[in-house]
Backbone as CSV, one residue per row, in Angstrom:
resi,resn,N_x,N_y,N_z,CA_x,CA_y,CA_z,C_x,C_y,C_z
1,MET,-125.298,6.991,-64.887,-124.133,7.789,-64.308,-123.007,7.910,-65.149
2,ALA,-122.384,9.104,-65.216,-121.139,9.003,-65.987,-119.834,8.330,-65.737
3,THR,-118.921,8.441,-66.951,-117.626,7.964,-66.229,-116.728,8.796,-66.815
4,ILE,-115.491,8.217,-66.054,-114.278,9.330,-66.650,-114.220,8.709,-68.244
5,ASP,-114.179,10.002,-68.601,-113.967,10.427,-70.421,-112.468,10.679,-70.975
6,ASN,-111.634,9.309,-70.926,-110.330,10.255,-71.214,-110.438,11.116,-72.585
7,THR,-111.002,10.662,-73.320,-111.000,11.654,-74.732,-111.419,12.986,-74.466
8,MET,-112.184,13.677,-73.605,-112.617,14.620,-73.060,-111.736,15.149,-72.287
9,ILE,-110.748,14.559,-71.504,-109.973,15.012,-70.582,-108.893,15.225,-71.125
10,LYS,-107.938,14.648,-72.329,-107.651,14.959,-73.272,-107.508,15.818,-73.912
11,ALA,-108.722,16.410,-74.515,-109.061,17.249,-75.158,-108.589,18.915,-73.971
12,ILE,-109.233,18.663,-72.742,-109.377,19.719,-72.134,-107.660,20.162,-71.538
13,ALA,-106.764,18.830,-71.463,-105.518,18.924,-71.296,-104.644,20.123,-72.295
14,ARG,-104.889,19.445,-73.298,-104.395,20.094,-74.754,-104.816,21.283,-74.902
15,ALA,-106.000,21.704,-74.660,-106.685,23.033,-74.450,-105.891,23.744,-73.463
16,PHE,-105.311,23.475,-72.516,-104.894,24.151,-71.234,-103.468,24.170,-71.360
17,ARG,-102.516,23.483,-72.114,-101.309,23.338,-72.588,-100.945,24.315,-73.627
18,TRP,-101.784,24.199,-74.805,-101.665,25.530,-75.896,-101.687,26.792,-75.196
19,GLN,-102.619,26.842,-74.815,-103.000,28.108,-73.563,-101.839,28.587,-73.331
20,LYS,-101.336,27.801,-72.290,-100.011,28.024,-71.636,-98.859,28.631,-72.930
21,LEU,-98.834,27.890,-74.213,-97.401,27.863,-74.892,-97.704,29.259,-75.426
22,LEU,-99.232,29.713,-75.768,-99.516,30.869,-76.288,-99.353,31.979,-75.275
23,GLU,-99.707,31.816,-74.189,-99.170,32.910,-73.022,-97.822,33.038,-72.839
24,ASN,-97.036,32.417,-72.725,-95.571,32.328,-72.478,-95.066,32.461,-73.643
25,GLY,-95.257,32.657,-74.891,-94.864,33.206,-75.916,-94.211,32.353,-76.876
26,THR,-94.273,30.698,-76.521,-93.628,30.002,-77.647,-94.323,29.727,-78.636
27,TYR,-95.430,29.970,-78.769,-96.401,30.326,-80.197,-97.066,31.687,-80.028
28,GLY,-96.923,32.096,-81.232,-97.417,33.383,-81.539,-99.041,33.410,-81.864
29,CYS,-99.536,32.258,-82.196,-100.893,32.248,-82.575,-100.836,30.656,-82.783
30,LEU,-102.610,30.653,-82.911,-103.209,29.109,-83.309,-102.575,28.428,-84.446
31,GLU,-102.494,29.188,-85.797,-101.804,28.530,-86.849,-100.768,27.690,-86.690
32,GLU,-99.420,28.666,-85.664,-98.278,28.010,-85.485,-98.345,26.859,-84.455
33,ILE,-99.328,26.883,-83.832,-99.334,25.421,-82.923,-99.972,24.046,-83.887
34,ALA,-100.629,24.976,-85.008,-101.137,23.577,-85.827,-100.643,23.115,-86.651
35,ARG,-99.292,24.243,-86.995,-98.064,23.543,-87.945,-97.504,22.368,-87.253
36,ALA,-97.227,23.112,-85.871,-96.009,22.366,-84.906,-96.833,21.019,-84.894
37,GLU,-97.882,20.784,-84.465,-98.707,19.619,-84.043,-99.207,18.493,-85.444
38,LYS,-99.196,19.441,-86.904,-99.277,18.785,-87.934,-100.846,18.762,-87.871
39,ILE,-101.974,19.613,-87.465,-103.250,19.469,-87.419,-103.659,20.533,-88.009
40,GLY,-105.308,20.501,-88.001,-105.473,21.855,-88.776,-106.046,23.011,-87.689
41,ALA,-105.905,23.937,-88.240,-106.004,25.428,-87.473,-107.467,25.709,-86.818
42,SER,-108.383,24.849,-87.379,-109.651,25.113,-87.185,-109.728,24.239,-86.060
43,PHE,-109.052,23.104,-85.670,-109.160,22.211,-84.900,-108.836,22.613,-83.357
44,VAL,-107.421,23.174,-83.591,-106.566,23.692,-82.981,-107.646,25.072,-81.912
45,SER,-108.446,25.748,-82.995,-109.129,26.745,-82.164,-110.373,26.212,-81.344
46,ARG,-111.015,25.251,-82.127,-112.024,24.636,-81.370,-111.316,23.947,-80.185
47,VAL,-110.382,23.507,-80.053,-110.085,22.789,-78.571,-109.247,23.566,-77.692
48,VAL,-108.611,24.756,-78.115,-108.305,26.061,-77.232,-109.394,26.619,-76.440
49,ARG,-110.508,26.732,-76.957,-111.362,27.232,-76.142,-111.844,26.636,-74.847
50,LEU,-111.679,25.156,-75.119,-112.067,24.477,-73.783,-111.251,24.965,-72.382
51,ALA,-110.391,25.695,-72.920,-109.507,26.545,-71.336,-110.650,27.305,-70.842
52,LEU,-111.491,27.679,-71.723,-112.582,29.155,-71.218,-113.778,28.024,-70.328
53,LEU,-113.586,27.167,-70.544,-114.731,26.292,-69.422,-114.401,26.802,-68.130
54,ALA,-115.630,26.965,-67.463,-115.868,27.212,-66.176,-114.938,25.976,-65.024
55,PRO,-114.076,26.840,-64.225,-113.538,25.721,-63.335,-114.299,24.195,-62.602
56,ASP,-115.491,24.466,-62.354,-116.520,23.359,-61.836,-116.526,22.542,-63.069
57,ILE,-116.752,23.097,-64.188,-117.215,21.913,-65.346,-115.785,21.106,-65.599
58,VAL,-114.972,21.674,-65.444,-113.474,21.211,-65.743,-113.378,20.131,-64.698
59,GLU,-113.563,20.473,-63.188,-113.346,19.472,-62.391,-114.119,18.487,-62.153
60,ALA,-115.786,18.521,-62.999,-116.819,17.677,-62.945,-116.233,16.416,-63.926
61,ILE,-115.881,16.807,-65.264,-115.260,16.028,-66.318,-113.876,15.170,-65.806
62,LEU,-113.245,15.969,-65.336,-112.112,15.195,-64.348,-112.465,13.950,-63.656
63,ALA,-113.460,14.411,-62.956,-113.702,13.357,-61.932,-114.978,12.328,-62.120
64,GLY,-115.138,12.352,-63.602,-116.384,11.585,-64.233,-117.843,11.908,-64.010
65,LYS,-117.912,13.305,-63.296,-119.406,13.668,-62.830,-120.308,14.407,-63.484
66,GLN,-119.526,14.359,-64.869,-120.078,14.984,-65.938,-121.649,14.312,-66.068
67,PRO,-122.367,15.306,-66.919,-124.004,14.314,-67.210,-123.623,13.422,-67.999
68,ALA,-123.668,12.015,-67.980,-123.748,11.230,-69.195,-124.077,11.394,-70.539
69,SER,-124.985,12.175,-70.757,-125.278,12.788,-72.225,-124.199,13.651,-72.826
70,LEU,-123.202,13.997,-72.172,-122.408,15.136,-72.203,-121.149,14.438,-73.141
71,THR,-120.699,14.947,-74.400,-119.761,14.269,-75.401,-118.780,15.491,-75.559
72,LEU,-117.702,14.857,-76.142,-116.704,15.879,-76.554,-117.009,16.499,-77.924
73,LYS,-118.020,15.999,-78.513,-118.355,16.790,-79.452,-119.529,17.760,-79.064
74,ASP,-120.271,17.706,-78.082,-120.934,19.103,-77.385,-119.932,20.030,-76.890
75,LEU,-118.733,19.679,-76.299,-117.734,20.554,-76.094,-117.277,21.308,-77.124
76,MET,-116.730,20.570,-78.150,-116.532,21.163,-79.405,-117.157,22.091,-80.081
77,ALA,-118.500,22.099,-79.732,-119.565,23.218,-80.554,-119.362,24.316,-79.878
78,PRO,-119.891,25.537,-80.448,-119.557,26.759,-79.917,-120.364,26.636,-78.464
79,PHE,-120.051,27.147,-77.504,-120.807,27.556,-76.202,-120.176,29.010,-75.733
80,PRO,-121.154,29.147,-74.521,-121.220,30.548,-74.136,-119.853,30.771,-73.470
81,VAL,-119.157,32.109,-73.349,-118.030,32.400,-72.750,-118.268,32.456,-71.209
82,GLU,-119.686,32.922,-70.683,-119.652,33.299,-69.397,-120.175,31.771,-68.821
83,TRP,-119.864,31.797,-67.799,-119.463,30.110,-66.902,-120.893,29.861,-66.653
84,ALA,-121.961,30.838,-66.547,-123.493,30.513,-66.096,-124.044,29.789,-67.583
85,GLY,-123.757,30.447,-68.505,-124.444,30.110,-69.845,-123.872,28.570,-70.085
86,GLN,-122.621,28.223,-69.780,-121.752,27.173,-70.161,-122.052,25.807,-69.273
87,ARG,-122.876,26.755,-67.797,-123.301,25.607,-67.089,-125.064,25.150,-67.653
88,THR,-125.569,26.133,-68.109,-126.669,25.737,-68.875,-126.917,25.016,-69.813
89,VAL,-126.013,25.283,-70.702,-125.704,24.647,-72.359,-125.256,23.358,-72.232
90,PHE,-124.522,23.113,-70.824,-123.723,21.507,-70.890,-124.652,20.748,-69.678
91,GLY,-125.829,21.242,-68.989,-126.676,20.563,-68.140,-125.925,20.240,-67.040
92,MET,-125.096,21.601,-66.635,-124.438,21.189,-65.483,-124.839,22.626,-64.260
93,VAL,-126.168,22.945,-64.228,-126.615,23.715,-63.609,-126.633,23.316,-62.384
94,ARG,-125.767,24.181,-61.378,-125.396,24.057,-59.892,-127.013,24.844,-58.867
């Protein structure tokens, strides 16, 4: 049984916050976010992709109902943009 993974939740929250800052024009690109946060641009780009996760995957992670084998490292690896592919890759086929 999976439990709530605060590290995963923090990363997803960061992704949505950064996505919003890009959308509202606070930052013009990922490099600006990286400079402001004093972290690497490649890390920012991997994290911000989490904003593309299927809503049901995000909900499962927030509720601690993701597969026990799913880790933040898995989420940070390249994954399909389409939601059905994400569910397959992350073992969350419904």
